[in-house]
C-alpha positions as CSV (number, residue, x, y, z in Angstrom):
1,M,0.1,0.1,0.1
2,S,1.4,3.2,-1.0
3,L,0.4,6.9,0.4
4,G,0.1,9.8,-1.5
5,P,1.1,13.4,0.0
6,A,-2.4,14.5,0.4
7,E,-3.1,11.2,2.5
8,V,0.3,12.3,4.7
9,E,-1.0,15.7,5.2
10,T,-4.4,14.3,6.4
11,I,-2.5,12.1,8.8
12,A,-0.3,14.9,10.1
13,H,-3.4,17.0,10.5
14,L,-5.4,14.3,12.4
15,A,-2.6,13.8,14.6
16,R,-2.0,17.3,15.2
17,L,1.5,17.4,13.9
18,A,3.2,20.3,11.8
19,I,5.3,18.8,9.2
20,D,7.6,20.8,6.9
21,E,6.4,20.7,3.2
22,S,9.8,20.0,2.0
23,L,9.8,16.7,3.8
24,I,6.3,15.2,2.9
25,P,7.9,13.1,0.1
26,D,10.3,11.4,2.9
27,Y,7.0,10.9,5.1
28,V,5.5,9.5,2.1
29,R,8.2,7.1,1.2
30,N,8.6,6.0,5.2
31,L,5.3,5.6,5.6
32,S,4.6,3.6,2.6
33,D,7.4,1.2,3.7
34,I,6.1,0.6,7.0
35,L,2.6,-0.2,5.5
36,S,4.1,-2.5,2.9
37,F,6.2,-4.1,5.6
38,V,2.9,-4.7,7.6
39,E,1.4,-6.2,4.7
40,Q,4.3,-8.5,4.1
41,M,4.0,-9.7,7.8
42,N,0.1,-10.3,7.5
43,T,1.1,-12.9,4.8
44,V,3.2,-15.0,7.2
45,D,1.4,-18.4,8.4
46,T,1.2,-18.0,11.9
47,S,-1.1,-20.6,12.7
48,G,1.1,-23.0,14.6
49,V,2.7,-20.3,16.5
50,A,1.6,-19.9,20.2
51,P,1.2,-16.1,21.2
52,M,4.0,-14.8,23.5
53,A,3.9,-12.0,26.1
54,H,7.5,-11.5,25.8
55,P,10.2,-12.8,23.0
56,L,12.5,-14.0,25.7
57,E,11.5,-16.7,28.5
58,A,11.3,-14.2,31.2
59,V,9.4,-14.6,34.5
60,Q,8.1,-11.8,36.3
61,R,9.5,-11.7,40.0
62,L,6.5,-11.3,42.2
63,R,6.3,-10.3,45.5
64,P,4.7,-12.6,48.3
65,D,0.8,-12.0,48.6
66,V,0.6,-11.1,52.0
67,V,-1.7,-8.5,53.9
68,T,0.6,-5.3,55.0
69,E,-2.2,-3.1,56.0
70,V,-4.6,-3.3,59.1
71,D,-8.4,-3.7,58.1
72,Q,-9.8,-0.3,59.1
73,R,-13.3,-0.6,57.2
74,D,-15.3,-0.3,60.2
75,L,-13.5,3.1,61.2
76,F,-13.9,4.6,57.6
77,Q,-17.4,3.4,57.6
78,S,-18.2,5.0,60.9
79,I,-17.7,8.5,59.2
80,A,-19.6,7.7,56.3
81,P,-23.1,9.4,55.8
82,A,-24.7,6.0,55.0
83,T,-23.7,2.2,54.9
84,E,-25.4,-1.0,54.7
85,N,-24.1,-4.5,55.1
86,G,-20.3,-3.3,54.6
87,L,-20.9,-1.0,51.5
88,Y,-21.2,2.5,51.2
89,L,-24.7,3.9,50.1
90,V,-24.8,6.9,47.7
91,P,-27.8,9.1,46.5
92,R,-29.2,7.8,43.0
93,V,-27.6,9.8,40.1
94,I,-29.3,8.5,37.4
95,E,-33.2,8.2,37.3
């Protein structure tokens, strides 16, 4: 897929980017190359390839799932205007 100068100007306008008129041919060429590369990648058969979250077999280091704060729900709800069964009650906004 190739773009024309008018399409590049439209894209720049939509992205709220100011581009120099003399650089539009470069943008046309670069963006057309990117779109051609994406089209080329879309033709690759990936039916047997499992999706990956990361190209390396990296494992996220996780901290232990331990409670570190004191439960203060009763304290916080004691100053609320209205509560019921541990939930905050708020006025109806949408009728």
